[in-house]
Steps between C-alpha positions, in 0.01 A plus 500: 500500500639836403512764753456857405597760748347837468637794674336835515648802653271793551624820647249745627603841614269751652696820515352824617648791310730716712413802293334568170843529333674210682719461807650813648878501543572629853876541485807371313786404728844576357826399665616160380794482260413152366210260458255475792422133579316515828232713669331460838261724692520531877197362686364853557548590131706811582838363389605326178821296478672458164812316392652350189805462283725713715602475860252743651158466658297817514225579749247749362236716669195410291308826552789727398705273271816599690775256597497430874819298502740303279643170624812349344487126430834323520522127426656230717819539296515877568402596145193711408195282460182519290168502685254242370223528757386698803222464759399683817407320820134533606597744776707714257812483719708261287579491130612176337700513176622220277783520250705314241761398759244250636450687827209662675570807705277629780512876555389670824302793362510682836876547450486620138672835449260749351600685183621857540228751433 
């Protein structure tokens, strides 16, 4: 007896328009010198973490688009390391970053030096 497998994939999307002309761009964040690979919002939504193909992680104030702080990521071998992922802890006190050197770093955000104003 032949078996015939049928597969149907139906995607339904109910999207409410954000405006009559489309989504509104709130702000463009500029400050990375190379490709951005990772983004993570803090639990309260006030801070955005970004990192990528360079050895810096930037913390941004979402409302103003200004850099709060820049963290330098150095690999286990002492060389600059590319950030591949970032995530905030539920309480917003710790940032976890992963990189190409196969390590995960945990950052205490209470001790982060704020950017000069």
